[in-house]
N, C-alpha and C positions, 0 to 999 in steps of 0.2 A: 360531854359538847365536841361540835366537831365546826373545824373553821371551811368557809366557802369565800369565794370571790365572782363578785355578780360585775361582768364586764363589762360593759359601756359600748355595744356597738353602732358604731357613728359611720353618720354619709361622709363620704367624700365632698369636699369646697368646703365653704365659705358657709362662719354659723352665719344662724339666723338674726333680723335686722331686731334690733332693742325689743322693739312691741312685740314681736314676739318670747325673744327670747328672754328678756327679765322676769314676766312671770314665769316661764319654767324653771329660773333658779331660786323666785323665791317657793317655791314647790319642792324642788331640792333642796333648800337647809330646813323648811319642816320635815322633810323624812331625812337627812340627815339628824337634827335634832331630836327628833322619837330614835331613828335608834342611839345617838348617845344615850339620852335617859332610861333607855330601853338594855345597857348596856353590852350591846350587840355590838356596835360597830368596832371595830378595831384598830381600821384605818380607810381614809378613803383620801382616793388621789384625781386630777387630771390628767395628759398623758400629753406632750407637745405635737407637734401634727408627724404624720409619716414621713415628709418631706424630712425631718429635721431626723427620721433614722438611722440605723447604718445593720449589718448582719456582720459578723461574722464567722466565716466560718473555718472548719480543720478538716485535716487531711493528712495527706502521707508527705505531705511539706511542710509550706510555709503556710499560716494562716491569711484566710484573704479576707478584707473588708469591703464590702460592699454598699456603696449609699442608697440611703429610699430606703421603702419598706420590704419586708422578704417576699411579700408575694403582691403581685396588682391585683387589683379588687379595689371595688364602687364602696365599699365600706372599711369601714378602721377601727381596732382599739381605742377611743377615744378620753377609755379613764375605766379605772378601778375603784369597789369597795369590796373591801374585806371585814365579813360578818365570825360571830363564832357563835353557834346557836345549837340546840340542842338536839334537833333534827328538820330532815327533809324539809319537812312540810311549813317551818320557820322562814328557812331561806327560802323557798318557792314566794310564802306571802311577804318576808323586805322585799325578794327583786322583783315582784308582784307593784307594790307601794315604789319602790322606785320606777319600771320603766311608766309609771301611771303617773308619775312626777315632770318625766325628762321627755315623756312620751317617744323616746326609743327602746329598741329591741335591747333585753341584756341576758344574757346565756350565766348562767350559774354551772359554778362546776365546784366537789369538796375540791377539798388541798389535803395532801397526802401529807401524814406526820408523821415522827418520831417514834 
C-alpha cells in the first residue's frame, strides 16, 4: 500500500456564501465517509488561512522567521487528505471524487515511506 496526499488547491479570499458552501460540505462529508468505510482514509484536515502562516528559513546564521505564506499567489493549500491505497489509479479515483465534491482542484502526490 502507498500513502498519497490529496492537497486541496483553494483560491484566496473569503469562503463562498452558505447557499453554495453548505451543499459542498455535505458532498465532502459523503466522500469522507466513503473513504473511511473503504478503509483508505488516514486523515483529513483543513488549514488556517495563509495570512496566519509563517516561514522559517535557516542559513549560515540565525534562523529567520517571516510572517505570511511562503509564496505570493492567488491560491493556496486549503487542506489535505492522506489516503493509503494499493495503486495510483485508486488514488486518482479518490482525488476525482474529492475534486467533484468540493469543486476545487486536487494535487495528488505519493508520500515517501521509511
